[in-house]
C-alpha positions as CSV (number, residue, x, y, z in Angstrom):
1,X,-0.1,0.0,0.1
2,X,1.2,3.1,-0.9
3,X,2.3,5.4,1.5
4,X,1.0,9.0,1.6
5,X,2.8,12.1,2.7
6,X,1.5,16.0,3.1
7,X,1.9,18.8,1.7
8,X,1.5,22.4,2.1
9,X,0.3,24.5,-0.2
10,X,1.1,28.6,-0.4
11,X,-2.5,29.4,0.4
12,X,-2.0,27.8,3.5
13,X,-4.3,24.6,2.9
14,X,-2.6,20.9,3.3
15,X,-3.3,17.9,1.1
16,X,-2.0,15.0,1.2
17,X,-0.3,12.8,-2.0
18,X,1.4,9.3,-2.3
19,X,5.0,9.7,-1.8
20,X,7.6,10.1,-4.0
21,X,5.0,12.1,-6.4
22,X,6.7,14.4,-8.6
23,X,6.2,18.4,-8.7
24,X,5.3,17.7,-12.0
25,X,2.1,16.0,-11.1
26,X,1.1,17.9,-8.1
27,X,1.3,21.3,-10.5
28,X,-1.6,19.7,-13.0
29,X,-3.9,19.8,-9.9
30,X,-2.9,23.2,-8.2
31,X,-1.0,25.5,-10.4
32,X,-1.1,24.3,-14.3
33,X,1.3,27.7,-15.2
34,X,4.3,26.6,-13.0
35,X,7.5,26.3,-14.3
36,X,9.1,25.4,-11.6
37,X,8.8,25.0,-7.6
38,X,10.6,25.2,-3.9
39,X,10.6,22.4,-1.8
40,X,10.8,23.8,2.1
41,X,12.3,27.1,0.3
42,X,14.5,25.4,-2.3
43,X,14.1,25.8,-5.7
44,X,14.0,22.3,-7.7
45,X,12.8,21.8,-11.2
46,X,9.2,19.5,-11.8
47,X,10.8,16.0,-11.8
48,X,11.3,16.4,-8.2
49,X,10.1,13.7,-6.5
50,X,9.0,14.6,-2.9
51,X,9.6,12.0,0.0
52,X,8.2,13.7,3.2
53,X,6.0,16.3,4.6
54,X,7.2,19.8,3.1
55,X,5.9,23.2,2.3
56,X,5.3,24.0,-1.8
57,X,5.6,27.0,-3.5
58,X,5.4,27.4,-7.7
59,X,6.2,29.8,-9.6
60,X,4.8,30.9,-13.0
61,X,6.4,32.7,-16.0
62,X,5.9,36.0,-15.0
63,X,8.0,35.4,-11.9
64,X,12.1,35.9,-12.1
65,X,12.5,32.2,-11.0
66,X,10.1,31.6,-14.4
67,X,12.1,34.0,-16.3
68,X,15.3,32.2,-15.3
69,X,14.1,28.7,-15.7
70,X,12.9,28.9,-19.4
71,X,16.1,31.1,-20.4
72,X,18.2,27.7,-19.4
73,X,15.7,25.6,-21.6
74,X,16.2,27.8,-24.3
75,X,19.8,27.8,-23.8
76,X,19.7,23.8,-24.2
77,X,17.4,23.8,-26.9
78,X,20.2,26.1,-28.8
79,X,23.1,23.8,-27.7
80,X,20.8,20.3,-29.2
81,X,20.3,22.7,-32.7
82,X,24.0,23.3,-32.8
83,X,25.5,19.9,-32.4
84,X,23.3,18.6,-34.9
85,X,24.1,21.1,-37.5
86,X,27.8,21.4,-36.2
87,X,28.6,17.4,-34.4
88,X,32.2,19.0,-33.2
89,X,32.3,21.7,-31.6
90,X,32.6,22.4,-28.0
91,X,30.1,24.9,-26.0
92,X,31.4,26.8,-22.7
93,X,28.5,27.0,-20.2
94,X,25.5,29.4,-21.3
95,X,25.3,32.9,-20.0
96,X,21.9,34.9,-19.4
97,X,20.6,38.3,-18.5
98,X,17.3,39.0,-17.7
99,X,15.7,37.8,-20.7
100,X,19.1,37.5,-23.1
101,X,21.6,34.8,-23.2
102,X,24.1,34.1,-25.0
103,X,26.3,31.1,-26.1
104,X,30.3,30.8,-26.2
105,X,31.5,27.6,-28.2
106,X,34.6,26.2,-30.2
107,X,33.6,25.2,-33.7
108,X,36.2,24.5,-36.6
109,X,34.2,27.0,-39.2
110,X,32.7,30.5,-38.7
111,X,29.5,30.7,-38.1
112,X,27.5,33.4,-39.9
113,X,24.1,35.5,-39.1
114,X,22.5,33.2,-42.3
115,X,22.7,30.1,-39.4
116,X,20.1,31.8,-37.1
117,X,17.0,30.7,-39.2
118,X,18.4,27.2,-39.3
119,X,18.9,26.8,-35.5
120,X,15.5,28.7,-34.9
121,X,13.7,26.5,-37.6
122,X,15.5,23.4,-35.3
123,X,14.9,24.2,-32.1
124,X,10.9,24.7,-33.0
125,X,11.1,21.4,-34.6
126,X,12.4,19.9,-31.2
127,X,9.4,21.9,-29.4
128,X,6.9,21.0,-31.4
129,X,7.9,17.0,-31.1
130,X,8.1,17.5,-27.4
131,X,11.3,15.3,-26.8
132,X,11.9,14.5,-22.9
133,X,14.7,15.9,-21.0
134,X,16.7,14.0,-18.1
135,X,17.2,15.7,-15.0
136,X,19.8,15.2,-12.5
137,X,20.7,17.3,-8.8
138,X,23.7,16.4,-8.3
139,X,27.1,17.3,-7.1
140,X,29.7,19.8,-8.6
141,X,32.1,16.9,-8.4
142,X,30.3,14.4,-10.1
143,X,29.5,17.0,-13.0
144,X,32.7,17.3,-13.2
145,X,32.7,13.8,-14.1
146,X,29.8,14.0,-17.0
147,X,31.6,17.3,-18.4
148,X,35.5,15.7,-17.9
149,X,35.9,16.1,-22.0
150,X,35.2,20.1,-22.2
151,X,37.7,22.1,-21.1
152,X,35.2,25.0,-21.1
153,X,32.6,23.9,-18.7
154,X,35.1,22.2,-16.3
155,X,36.5,25.6,-16.3
156,X,33.3,26.8,-15.4
157,X,32.6,24.3,-12.8
158,X,36.3,24.7,-11.6
159,X,35.1,27.6,-10.1
160,X,32.5,26.1,-7.7
161,X,32.2,24.4,-4.3
162,X,33.1,20.3,-5.4
163,X,30.4,19.9,-2.6
164,X,27.5,22.4,-4.0
165,X,25.0,20.7,-6.1
166,X,23.7,21.4,-9.4
167,X,21.4,21.2,-11.7
168,X,22.1,18.9,-14.6
169,X,19.9,18.5,-18.2
170,X,20.8,16.3,-21.3
171,X,18.7,16.8,-24.6
172,X,19.4,14.4,-27.5
173,X,23.4,14.4,-27.9
174,X,24.2,17.8,-25.5
175,X,24.3,18.2,-21.5
176,X,24.1,21.1,-19.3
177,X,24.1,22.4,-16.0
178,X,23.0,25.4,-14.3
179,X,23.1,26.7,-10.5
180,X,19.1,27.0,-10.7
181,X,16.4,24.9,-11.9
182,X,15.2,24.8,-15.3
183,X,12.0,24.3,-17.1
184,X,11.1,21.1,-18.4
185,X,8.6,21.1,-20.5
186,X,9.9,22.3,-24.4
187,X,6.0,24.4,-25.3
188,X,7.2,26.6,-22.1
189,X,10.1,27.8,-25.0
190,X,8.4,28.7,-27.6
191,X,9.0,32.3,-27.6
192,X,12.7,33.1,-28.4
193,X,14.6,34.6,-31.1
194,X,18.1,34.4,-32.0
195,X,20.1,37.6,-32.8
196,X,23.2,37.8,-33.5
197,X,26.7,35.9,-34.1
198,X,29.8,37.0,-33.1
199,X,33.5,36.4,-31.5
200,X,33.9,37.0,-27.8
201,X,37.2,35.8,-25.9
202,X,36.7,32.5,-23.7
203,X,35.9,34.5,-20.1
204,X,36.3,37.6,-21.5
205,X,40.4,37.4,-21.1
206,X,42.2,39.1,-24.5
207,X,44.5,36.4,-23.1
208,X,42.7,33.5,-24.2
209,X,41.1,31.6,-27.6
210,X,38.7,33.4,-29.7
211,X,35.4,31.7,-29.4
212,X,31.9,32.3,-31.3
213,X,28.5,33.4,-29.7
214,X,25.3,33.2,-30.8
215,X,22.8,36.0,-28.5
216,X,19.2,35.3,-28.0
217,X,16.5,36.8,-26.0
218,X,13.5,34.4,-24.4
219,X,10.1,35.7,-23.3
220,X,7.4,34.2,-21.4
221,X,4.2,35.6,-23.6
222,X,3.9,35.9,-27.6
223,X,3.2,39.8,-27.4
224,X,6.4,40.5,-25.9
225,X,8.1,38.3,-28.6
226,X,6.7,40.0,-30.9
227,X,7.0,43.5,-29.7
228,X,11.0,42.5,-29.6
229,X,10.9,41.2,-33.1
230,X,9.4,44.6,-34.9
231,X,12.5,46.0,-32.2
232,X,14.8,44.5,-34.3
233,X,13.5,44.9,-37.2
234,X,13.1,48.6,-36.5
235,X,16.8,49.0,-35.1
236,X,17.4,46.9,-38.5
237,X,16.7,49.5,-40.7
238,X,18.0,52.0,-38.5
239,X,21.5,50.5,-38.0
240,X,24.5,52.8,-38.5
241,X,26.8,50.3,-40.5
242,X,23.3,50.0,-43.1
243,X,23.2,53.5,-43.3
244,X,26.5,54.5,-43.3
245,X,27.2,52.5,-46.7
246,X,23.9,53.7,-48.1
247,X,24.5,57.6,-47.6
248,X,28.2,57.6,-48.0
249,X,29.2,58.7,-44.7
250,X,31.5,56.4,-43.6
251,X,33.9,53.2,-44.6
252,X,35.7,50.5,-43.2
253,X,39.1,48.8,-44.5
254,X,40.8,45.5,-43.1
255,X,44.1,48.0,-43.6
256,X,42.7,49.8,-40.5
257,X,40.4,47.2,-38.7
258,X,38.3,49.2,-36.3
259,X,39.1,52.6,-37.4
260,X,36.7,55.1,-39.3
261,X,37.7,56.8,-42.9
262,X,35.4,59.7,-43.0
263,X,33.4,60.2,-46.8
264,X,32.6,63.6,-47.8
265,X,28.8,63.2,-46.4
266,X,29.6,61.9,-43.2
267,X,32.7,64.4,-42.5
268,X,29.9,67.5,-42.8
269,X,28.1,65.7,-40.0
270,X,31.1,65.6,-38.0
271,X,32.4,69.0,-38.7
272,X,29.0,70.6,-38.2
273,X,29.0,68.7,-34.2
274,X,32.0,70.1,-33.8
275,X,31.2,73.9,-34.9
276,X,28.6,73.6,-32.6
277,X,30.2,72.4,-29.6
278,X,33.0,74.4,-30.6
279,X,31.0,77.6,-30.5
280,X,29.2,76.6,-27.5
281,X,32.7,76.5,-25.8
282,X,33.6,79.7,-26.7
283,X,30.2,81.7,-25.4
284,X,31.6,80.1,-21.8
285,X,34.9,81.0,-22.3
286,X,36.3,78.0,-22.7
287,X,40.6,77.8,-24.5
288,X,40.9,75.4,-27.5
289,X,44.0,73.9,-27.5
290,X,45.9,70.3,-29.8
291,X,48.0,67.9,-27.8
292,X,50.0,65.5,-29.8
293,X,49.1,61.7,-30.6
294,X,51.7,60.4,-30.1
295,X,54.3,60.9,-26.6
296,X,56.7,59.1,-24.5
297,X,55.8,56.1,-22.4
298,X,57.4,58.0,-19.4
299,X,54.0,60.6,-19.5
300,X,51.7,57.7,-19.3
301,X,53.6,56.0,-16.4
302,X,53.6,59.5,-14.7
303,X,50.0,59.9,-15.2
304,X,48.9,56.2,-13.7
305,X,47.6,55.5,-17.6
306,X,50.3,52.8,-17.5
307,X,48.9,50.9,-14.9
308,X,45.9,50.8,-15.0
309,X,45.6,51.0,-19.2
310,X,48.6,49.9,-20.7
311,X,46.8,46.2,-22.5
312,X,44.2,49.1,-24.2
313,X,47.0,51.0,-26.0
314,X,49.0,51.4,-28.7
315,X,53.2,51.6,-28.3
316,X,55.8,52.3,-31.2
317,X,59.5,53.2,-30.6
318,X,61.2,56.6,-32.0
319,X,64.9,56.5,-31.6
320,X,65.6,54.4,-28.4
321,X,62.8,55.6,-26.6
322,X,59.2,54.2,-25.8
323,X,56.8,56.0,-27.0
324,X,52.4,55.5,-27.2
325,X,49.7,57.1,-29.1
326,X,47.7,58.9,-26.6
327,X,44.4,56.9,-25.5
328,X,43.5,60.2,-23.2
329,X,43.7,63.9,-23.9
330,X,44.6,64.5,-19.6
331,X,48.2,64.3,-19.7
332,X,48.6,66.7,-22.9
333,X,46.6,69.1,-20.7
334,X,48.9,68.6,-17.5
335,X,51.5,69.7,-19.6
336,X,50.4,72.8,-21.0
337,X,49.0,73.9,-17.6
338,X,52.8,73.6,-15.8
339,X,54.4,75.0,-19.0
340,X,53.8,78.4,-17.6
341,X,53.2,80.0,-13.9
342,X,49.2,80.1,-13.4
343,X,47.9,82.4,-10.1
344,X,44.5,82.0,-8.5
345,X,43.4,85.0,-10.7
346,X,43.6,82.6,-13.5
347,X,41.6,80.0,-12.6
348,X,39.5,78.3,-13.3
349,X,41.1,77.3,-16.3
350,X,38.9,75.7,-19.0
351,X,40.7,74.3,-21.6
352,X,39.1,72.3,-24.6
353,X,40.5,69.8,-27.1
354,X,39.0,67.8,-30.5
355,X,41.4,65.0,-29.6
356,X,42.0,61.9,-31.5
357,X,43.1,59.1,-29.2
358,X,43.3,55.1,-29.8
359,X,42.4,52.8,-27.5
360,X,42.6,48.8,-28.4
361,X,39.8,47.1,-28.6
362,X,39.3,43.4,-28.9
363,X,38.3,42.7,-32.7
364,X,34.7,40.9,-31.3
365,X,33.5,43.9,-29.7
366,X,34.2,46.3,-32.3
367,X,30.9,47.8,-33.7
368,X,30.5,50.5,-36.5
369,X,31.1,53.6,-34.7
370,X,30.0,52.7,-31.9
371,X,33.0,50.7,-30.7
372,X,36.2,51.6,-33.0
373,X,39.8,51.8,-32.4
374,X,40.5,55.5,-32.8
375,X,38.2,58.3,-32.2
376,X,37.4,62.0,-31.8
377,X,36.8,62.6,-27.8
378,X,35.5,66.2,-27.2
379,X,37.5,66.6,-24.0
380,X,37.5,69.6,-21.7
381,X,39.7,69.5,-18.3
382,X,39.1,72.4,-16.1
383,X,41.4,73.6,-13.7
384,X,40.3,74.9,-10.6
385,X,40.8,75.8,-6.7
386,X,39.0,73.8,-4.4
387,X,36.0,77.0,-3.7
388,X,35.1,76.6,-7.7
389,X,34.8,72.8,-7.9
390,X,30.9,72.9,-7.4
391,X,30.6,75.6,-9.5
392,X,32.3,74.9,-12.5
393,X,30.6,71.4,-11.7
394,X,27.4,72.9,-12.2
395,X,28.5,74.9,-15.6
396,X,29.3,71.8,-17.1
397,X,26.2,69.9,-16.5
398,X,24.1,73.3,-17.8
399,X,26.3,73.0,-21.0
400,X,25.5,69.3,-21.6
401,X,22.1,69.8,-21.2
402,X,22.0,72.6,-23.3
403,X,23.4,70.3,-26.1
404,X,21.3,67.3,-25.5
405,X,18.2,69.9,-25.6
406,X,18.9,70.5,-29.3
407,X,18.6,66.8,-30.1
408,X,16.0,66.0,-28.2
409,X,17.6,64.0,-25.7
410,X,15.7,63.0,-22.5
411,X,18.4,61.7,-20.3
412,X,19.2,60.2,-16.7
413,X,22.4,60.8,-14.5
414,X,24.0,58.4,-12.4
415,X,27.2,58.8,-9.8
416,X,30.0,56.9,-10.3
417,X,32.1,56.1,-7.0
418,X,35.3,54.8,-6.2
419,X,36.8,51.9,-8.0
420,X,38.9,48.9,-6.1
421,X,42.0,49.9,-8.4
422,X,41.4,53.3,-7.3
423,X,44.2,55.9,-7.5
424,X,44.7,58.1,-4.3
425,X,43.9,59.0,-0.6
426,X,39.7,57.6,0.5
427,X,39.7,61.2,2.7
428,X,39.7,62.4,-1.2
429,X,37.7,60.1,-2.8
430,X,35.4,60.8,0.0
431,X,35.4,64.5,-0.9
432,X,34.9,64.3,-4.6
433,X,32.4,62.0,-4.4
434,X,30.2,64.4,-1.7
435,X,30.7,67.4,-4.0
436,X,29.3,65.8,-7.1
437,X,26.4,64.4,-5.0
438,X,25.6,67.7,-4.0
439,X,26.2,69.4,-7.0
440,X,23.1,67.1,-8.4
441,X,21.4,67.7,-5.2
442,X,21.4,71.4,-5.6
443,X,20.3,71.1,-9.2
444,X,17.1,68.8,-8.5
445,X,18.8,66.1,-11.0
446,X,17.8,62.6,-9.7
447,X,20.0,60.4,-10.4
448,X,21.9,56.6,-9.3
449,X,24.5,55.6,-7.8
450,X,26.9,53.0,-9.6
451,X,28.9,51.6,-6.8
452,X,32.8,51.7,-7.9
453,X,32.2,52.1,-11.4
454,X,34.5,55.4,-11.7
455,X,37.5,55.8,-13.5
456,X,41.1,55.1,-11.1
457,X,41.6,58.9,-10.6
458,X,38.1,59.8,-9.4
459,X,34.2,59.7,-9.3
460,X,32.0,60.7,-11.9
461,X,28.7,61.6,-12.9
462,X,27.5,59.8,-16.5
463,X,24.8,60.8,-18.1
464,X,22.8,58.6,-20.5
465,X,20.6,59.5,-23.5
466,X,17.6,57.7,-24.7
467,X,17.7,57.1,-28.4
468,X,14.4,56.9,-30.7
469,X,13.8,53.2,-30.0
470,X,14.2,54.0,-26.0
471,X,17.8,52.5,-26.2
472,X,20.6,53.7,-23.2
473,X,23.7,55.1,-24.3
474,X,26.2,56.3,-21.9
475,X,27.7,59.8,-23.9
476,X,28.4,62.6,-21.9
477,X,30.7,62.3,-18.3
478,X,31.7,65.0,-15.7
479,X,35.0,63.3,-13.3
480,X,36.4,64.9,-10.5
481,X,40.6,64.3,-10.3
482,X,41.9,65.6,-7.3
483,X,45.1,62.9,-8.3
484,X,46.7,63.8,-11.7
485,X,47.2,67.1,-11.1
486,X,49.4,65.8,-7.7
487,X,51.0,63.0,-10.1
488,X,52.2,65.9,-12.4
489,X,53.3,68.0,-9.4
490,X,50.8,70.8,-11.0
491,X,50.4,73.5,-8.7
492,X,49.2,78.0,-8.9
493,X,50.5,80.8,-6.0
494,X,47.8,81.6,-4.2
495,X,46.4,84.3,-2.4
496,X,49.0,84.5,0.1
497,X,51.8,84.1,-2.7
498,X,52.3,80.5,-1.7
499,X,52.0,77.5,-4.3
500,X,48.5,75.5,-4.3
501,X,47.2,72.1,-5.7
502,X,44.8,72.5,-8.6
503,X,42.0,70.3,-8.8
504,X,40.9,68.9,-12.1
505,X,37.4,68.3,-13.5
506,X,37.6,65.9,-16.6
507,X,34.5,66.2,-19.0
508,X,33.0,65.2,-22.3
509,X,29.7,65.5,-24.2
510,X,29.5,64.1,-26.8
511,X,32.0,61.9,-25.4
512,X,33.5,60.0,-28.5
513,X,32.6,62.3,-31.8
514,X,32.4,59.1,-33.6
515,X,30.1,57.0,-31.1
516,X,27.5,60.2,-30.7
517,X,27.4,60.1,-34.5
518,X,26.4,56.2,-34.5
519,X,23.9,57.2,-32.2
520,X,22.5,59.9,-34.4
521,X,22.3,57.9,-36.8
522,X,20.8,55.2,-35.6
523,X,18.2,58.1,-33.6
524,X,17.2,60.1,-36.7
525,X,17.0,57.1,-39.2
526,X,19.5,58.8,-41.5
527,X,17.4,62.2,-41.8
528,X,18.9,64.5,-40.3
529,X,17.7,67.8,-39.4
530,X,18.8,70.9,-41.5
531,X,21.2,71.9,-39.6
532,X,23.0,68.5,-40.1
533,X,22.0,67.0,-43.3
534,X,25.2,66.8,-45.6
535,X,22.5,68.0,-48.3
536,X,19.4,70.1,-47.3
537,X,18.2,70.5,-50.6
538,X,18.0,68.3,-53.9
539,X,17.2,70.6,-57.1
540,X,15.5,67.8,-59.5
541,X,14.8,69.0,-63.0
542,X,11.8,67.9,-65.1
543,X,13.4,67.8,-68.5
544,X,16.7,68.7,-70.4
545,X,15.4,72.2,-70.9
546,X,15.6,72.5,-67.7
547,X,19.4,71.7,-66.7
548,X,20.6,75.3,-67.2
549,X,17.8,76.5,-64.5
550,X,19.4,74.0,-62.6
551,X,22.6,74.7,-62.3
552,X,22.1,78.2,-62.0
553,X,20.0,77.9,-58.7
554,X,22.7,75.2,-57.7
555,X,24.9,78.2,-57.5
556,X,22.4,80.8,-56.4
557,X,21.7,78.3,-53.0
558,X,25.4,77.4,-52.3
559,X,26.5,80.7,-52.4
560,X,23.4,81.0,-49.7
561,X,25.1,78.8,-47.5
562,X,23.0,76.1,-48.3
563,X,24.2,72.6,-49.1
564,X,22.6,71.4,-52.0
565,X,22.5,68.6,-54.3
566,X,21.2,68.8,-58.1
567,X,20.3,65.4,-60.1
568,X,20.0,66.6,-64.0
569,X,20.5,62.6,-65.5
570,X,18.4,61.8,-68.4
571,X,16.0,59.4,-65.9
572,X,12.2,59.7,-65.7
573,X,11.3,62.2,-62.8
574,X,10.0,59.5,-60.4
575,X,13.3,57.8,-60.1
576,X,15.1,60.7,-59.4
577,X,12.8,62.3,-57.2
578,X,12.6,58.5,-55.2
579,X,16.3,58.5,-55.0
580,X,16.6,62.0,-53.3
581,X,14.1,60.4,-50.7
582,X,16.5,57.5,-50.7
583,X,18.8,60.0,-49.9
584,X,16.8,61.6,-47.1
585,X,17.4,65.3,-48.6
586,X,15.5,67.2,-45.8
587,X,13.8,69.5,-48.9
588,X,12.9,68.4,-52.6
589,X,12.3,70.9,-55.1
590,X,11.3,69.4,-58.8
591,X,12.1,72.4,-61.5
592,X,10.1,73.1,-64.4
593,X,9.3,75.9,-66.4
594,X,6.9,77.2,-64.1
595,X,9.1,77.4,-61.3
596,X,11.7,78.7,-63.2
597,X,9.2,81.5,-65.1
598,X,7.5,82.4,-61.7
599,X,10.1,81.8,-58.9
600,X,8.3,79.7,-56.5
601,X,8.6,76.3,-55.9
602,X,6.5,72.8,-55.2
603,X,9.0,71.9,-51.9
604,X,8.6,68.6,-50.5
605,X,9.7,67.6,-47.5
606,X,11.2,63.7,-46.8
607,X,9.1,61.5,-45.5
608,X,5.7,63.3,-46.4
609,X,3.5,63.4,-49.5
610,X,2.4,66.5,-48.7
611,X,4.0,69.7,-51.7
612,X,4.3,73.8,-50.3
613,X,4.6,76.7,-52.5
614,X,7.0,78.9,-51.4
615,X,8.5,81.6,-53.2
616,X,12.4,81.5,-53.4
617,X,13.7,84.2,-50.9
618,X,10.8,82.8,-48.5
619,X,12.6,79.0,-49.1
620,X,16.1,80.2,-49.0
621,X,15.4,82.2,-45.7
622,X,13.3,79.2,-44.2
623,X,16.6,76.3,-44.6
624,X,19.2,78.9,-43.7
625,X,16.8,79.8,-40.5
626,X,16.2,76.3,-39.6
627,X,19.7,75.5,-39.6
628,X,21.1,78.6,-37.2
629,X,17.9,77.1,-35.1
630,X,19.1,73.9,-35.1
631,X,15.5,72.6,-35.0
632,X,15.2,69.1,-34.9
633,X,12.1,68.9,-37.2
634,X,11.9,70.9,-40.6
């Protein structure tokens, strides 16, 4: 006769079940949507049998525990699908964060994004068949025996206590271990998408081998997946790499990996961004400087970058001495400050530079303009007395706010505090963090604390902008540095005619001009506002008889300061209009007999079917006014 045991459910009710009944059988009666459960507070999968009186809790797909379990099931399915296509593959331990998963692997041939659809198809076939998953709950030591032929998984297991229990699941030809339980019903893994193939160093260490990575996203409900797929489609349409090629903005070459080549149209936008910030900085009495691209290695040792950053730097020799391409502009600005005597009356000194820097990024991390190996930093370093710290930080934040309002960006603020590898005295760090926090509070900013993410020389305020797809990008930063002035023995003469140490504020608005341009391309989907658009007006002739008139208007518009394109090809009018639309030129003017005779234009705005009649003088005034006001809309 079967022995019965008592279970206590979350609502406090008690039920009797046969000993060794599994949670899966119990959930059919009490919570059909359960993904995983817990027995006396310990998370387990639904294959777990009950052999004594216990308290049970079930977790559905809306819970954190349920989402984790579904993520892990999809990771297992992905491994099985890859193994089917590439039998020789060796998997690392899969990773997850929120609703994202990624799987690194050693496989003999390079994977293409084209394989993602094949993998998804294979996974959905397995889900439809409902293949059984084997489940074990064993010690790490026992798991090592199962994975003894996989050095990548053994490395992950070796970081755990040998007596710790892990869940091991087998599906087809693959097995995987997890610290938390996985979902066991394949139907729960229906809503996923594989998004990207890339390279990734094993364990994130550039000294290790390069593995191949597949990224994906996992959802509990179909509407979430549909929204994500729509987001991916829109992201693809806005891809700055795709639009950069279509709009002739920039290019890359294997001769200089990760180093952008700017074409005419892209350089126009970049120059406009620089011009805008240059004029704004001049308004607030910033002095622009320029420092060398390459400086002696001893400078970087003196600044502290050698100890904290040398793995990301490029080096060369000049004669018998070692030199480095600059990854930062701050040491050069310290040399400029130190070049002459400074008085307390001279401070604050606001020093700005559009400085080209070089940083070695892993090849797998490169991503168009968003992650490059050389970029232009809109850097500024403000040398201040201690009593000027708060006012100068407030001014830096004011400039950042003015710039971001021009682009229509909403932003959030984060205060990043002392990291583990900090330089200097804790007391100075505490003072610096308190100063930044006080300014933010006094200015009414709501901000989050990002513990331990400050620069090695000081805490910082980071600004995160939201683009048109609600993606967050960290761009602007304000950093308070008590350390580097001491490293360079900087001083000024105070009001008592005694030497005093200045404090240094690092400030960037765009951050990386290149990365900011990549963000703008995607934010505007390539349809830039008039002031940034490489070509602001496109002139199109109706027939060959109007070519001379278009040439005259072309010269006239350019002389009026309007960046103008012309299309006098012997093509159909409709095709020329469509081509101008594809170039995302803000205004299209079709020039025929009437326009040349009357001096009035039928103005077509990009993205609109409406046509507005305007006099030539009014149109020129409109375009110049929108460019001058830096209007987001036109």
